[in-house]
N, C-alpha and C positions, 0 to 999 in steps of 0.2 A: 565645249567648256562644261555644259551640263553632265556630260557622260564623266568629266573629271571629278564633278563636287559629288554626282550620286558614288563614285568611288572611295570618295574621303569619308562620307556619311556611312557606307558599308562597313569600313575600315575602321571606324568609331566604334560602331554597334559589336563589333568583335573582341574589343577591351572589356573585361570584367569588370563589373563595377565595385569598387572596394567596399566591404564589410564592416562597419565600425565594430570596434571593440564594446564589448558589453560587462559596463563591471562587474554585475552581480552574479552571471554565467562564469565571470573568473574566477571570480569568489566561490561558486559552486566546485569548479574544478580545484582549487586550491584546499575546500575540505575534503575533498576524496582523500588526497594526501596526508590529511591528519588522522582523518578514520583509519588508514591502512596500520599508522603507526599505534592504533591504541592496538584490542586485542581483536579486532576484525579481520578476517581472512580475506574479503572481498569488499568493494565498497565502489556506490555511484552515488553522484548528487546532480542536481540539475536544479536551474529555477525556472518557476512557471510564474510569468506575469500575471499581476493579479491574484495569483494564488500564494506563493512565496516558496521558501527551499522543500525542495525535498530528498530526504537523503536514506541509501537504502546499505543496508549491512548483510553479512551473513554469518555467524560465528559458529565454528566447529568446536575449540579449544577455549572459548570463552566463558561467560558467566554458566554455571550449572548447579545440580543438583547437590547441597549438601547436608548433614546431618539436622540443620536449623532453619534452611531455606531451601524453596522448590526452584528450579531453574526461572520459571516466570519470574518468582520474586527478585533473583539474582540479577536478571535482565533487567527488570524495571529498575534494578539501583543502577545498573551500569547504563543505561540508559537516559537516568537523571544524571548520572555523572556526565558522560556525553553531551548532552545538551546545556545543562546548568555552568558547566566549567570548560569542557575543550569547545565546543562550537561557539557559545556565548564570548571566548575568549578571543575567538579566531575573526570575528566578523568586523570585518574594515568599513564596508559598506552597508550603513543600515536600511533596514526593508523598510517598502513605504507603509505607511498605518494601514493598520488592519490584516496585515499579512502572518501567516502562519510559518513554522518550520515542522516539518512531517518525517518522523524517524521509523523508518520500518525495519525489524531485527528479525531476521531468521535464525533461531538457535534451536540445536540440538538438545531434547529432553529425554535423558536417560529411563524416565518411569516408562515413557512412550515408545522407549528405541525409534525416536521419530523426529521431524524437525516441527517447530509450532513457530507462529509470526507475532511478536509483537509491534504494535502502531503507536508511537506517540506522537501526539499535535498539542504545540504548543505557541502561545501567540509570540513573534519574533520581538517585540517591545517588552516582554515580562519574563524572558528567560531565566533569570534570578529568582522568580517566584514560582516553585515547584508546584503550588496549590492550584494552579493555572493550567497545568498539563493533565490532557484526557489521555486515556489508555486503553488501548482493544486487545484482546489475545484471541486469536482464530476468528477476527470478523467481530465477536462481540463485547462488548465493555469487560473490563479488567474487575474481578475480585477478588479481594486476597483476604481469608480471614482474619481479624483482628486478634489480638492476644499478646503475649509475650513471646512468639516465639525464637525471635532473636536475642531476650533477654538472660542472661545465665542464672541458673539456678545455683545461688549463692548457699542456701541451708544445705544442700545436697553435698555439698564442699567438705572434704576432711581440712584438718589443720596442715598446714604445709609443716614437711618435717625438715628442719634448717640443721645441718650435718656440721659443715666448717664455713663460717664466716669468712668474707673475703671479700675485699675492695682491689683489686688486682688491674693494673696496667699492663695491655699485651702490647709490647712495641714489635716492630717486622725489624729491626735493626741487631737482633739477637741471634747467633747460631743456633738456639733451640727454636726458634721459630717457624721455620722448616717443618719441624716435626707436631705443631699444635694446631697448624691447618691441614685441611681436608680438601682439595678440591675435587667438587661435583661435577661441572664442567666447566669450560671457558679456557682461556688463556691465562693463568695467573701465575706473577714472578715475583719475586725479593731484588730491589733495586735501590740502592742509596738510602737504606733505612725507610724505604716504603714498602706496600705490598699493591703489585697492579695487575687490572684485568685489563687485558689488553684487545681484546677480542669483540669488535665495536660492530660486527656485522649478523650476529646472533641475540635470542632473548634468553633471560631467566640463567645468568651465568653464576654459579656460587662455589662458596669455599665457606667449609663450617670447621670452627673451633671445634676440635677433638673431643670435649669433654662437655657433658651434659651440664644443666645448671636444675635447681632445685624451682617449684612452682613460685617462687617470690624472688624477683631480681630486677635492676635496672640496665642495661645493655647499653653501651654509648660508643658511638664511632663517630670519627672524621675523615671525610672524605672530600674530593677535587675532582673536578671534569677536567679530562684531558682531550679526549676526540669524540666524535661521534655525535649521537643524540643524547642527550644526559638521562640516564637511566640507573644511576648509582643508587645504593639504600644497603637496607641490612635486611636477614631474617632471622628469626625466632620460634623457639618453641618447636623445633623440628623435631619429631620423634625419630627419623632414623638420619645418618650422613651420606647413605644412599641412595635418596628420592629427595625432592622437592614436595611430593605429596604431603599433604597436612600441616605445614611449616605456616607461619605467619608471614607478612612481608611488608615492608615499609619503602618508596622507592619515591626518586623524582622521574617526571615523565613530564609529556609533551614540551620537549627540550627544556627542563628545568625550569619551567613555569608554573609545574604542578606538583603537589607529593600525593602521593596513593598510599591508601594503607587496605589490609585485607589477609587472604590465605589462598594456600593451593589446594584445590582438591583433592578427593582420594585421586583422581586420573591425571592431576596434574595441572588441571587448570585453574587459572587466575581469577579469583572470586573478588568483586570489589566490595568494600567495607564503607569507605567515607576517602574524603579527601580534602584539601584545601590547597586554593590560590598562592604561590609565594613571590610571584616575580617582581612584586615591591620590595621584599621584604628581605629573602635569602634568596635569590634566583641560583638555583642548581648549574648554570652552564657558564658563570661569570668568571671562572678561573681561579676563584678565591675558594680557601679551606671553608668547609660548612661543619657542623657538628648536630648529627642526627642521634637521638635517642629513642627509650622505649622503656617505660614503665610496667614491669608486669607484677599484679598481684594475687596470681593462681585464679582469681575468677574473669578478670578483663586486666584493660591494660591503656596506657597513656600513649601518646606521641610528643615527642618534643623538635623543635628544630631549633637551632643557634638560641637554645635555653629557654624559648618560649614555647608552652604548652598549646599545642594544634588542637588535640581532642583527649578525649579521658573517658572511662569507664566504657571502653569498645570491648564486645564481648570477644573472646578466644574461641577458635575452634576446637582445642582441645587444650586442657587444663594441669596439665600433670609436668610442667616445666618441659625441657629436653635441651635442643642443640641450636647454638645461635649461629650466625656469619655474615658475612657479608656478599652483596648482592649488585650484578652490572647487567644490563641489558640494552643491547646496542650501543652499547659507549665504551669507551676508553676510560676508566676513573682508577686514581689513584687513592690509597687509603696510607691516613698517617698511623692512626693508633686505633687500638679497639680495648674499652673497659669493662669489666663488670665487677657487679656488687650485688652479694647475697648469697648463694651457696653453691656447691657443686652438689649433684645429686648421687 
């Protein structure tokens, strides 16, 4: 009988104890997927009790050097966007009081042809207040010279030459529509009076309007989410229809909950300039039609969504006007119409 009892005890010891799920660790794993949907090439995340969340990403084709912004400035702005909008909006389980969120970004700096590291530490309870963020670059406090580096030098701008005034709607149900649009990348098709981009696996799918615009214009598109991860939008002020480099871009991201704007650098990397959460106002993935517009005045631009101004006075990367187009990233998107008001260049 004693031997039988001992055998039962030994058998019980062989059963692995169940490990309870830890919500904050599970949340960290979810954040990894979210970071990979941004410009990050690789991402890791973990939760450290009594410390907080630790996130690590590396960026090869992400924020990079531009004519007016260094690599560390672009990466800093991208980090603010990641923490203040993407991560803050994804936190379902609040962190205990006093804990922080640490974000480490390894990024490529073309000036030194090598990688550097930016580290941001933010109180988990105050992600909306970017003044509480602390930044380190390569182990030292980040110091960025103040000044108007991002502000356009309007005094140096020539008066725009308006040659042909227009207020033209460009529908997609006419026979000449196929000759008006020049796909650069993606799977673009005209169907039932709409223009579809059907590639939901790849980033930065673009189709350009064949004629360039003068520096002052308004460009409006109507778009609807079809499938994938909502990344529909528009491009404008592109100097060439053969590349995305130096073109401005406005698009939905974060499954349609956020609208971002910025430009593509000379090597085609997206440089984030700003954004706004739109999940409660005009969510991009709700299957409804949404109207996205930019007003360009030669020095800067404004972003409008469903008639509401989200931001204005945003600096242009280049100020000579250029080509406008349609944009989709990791999503199938339908476009109903495009409209331009201004002048052809």
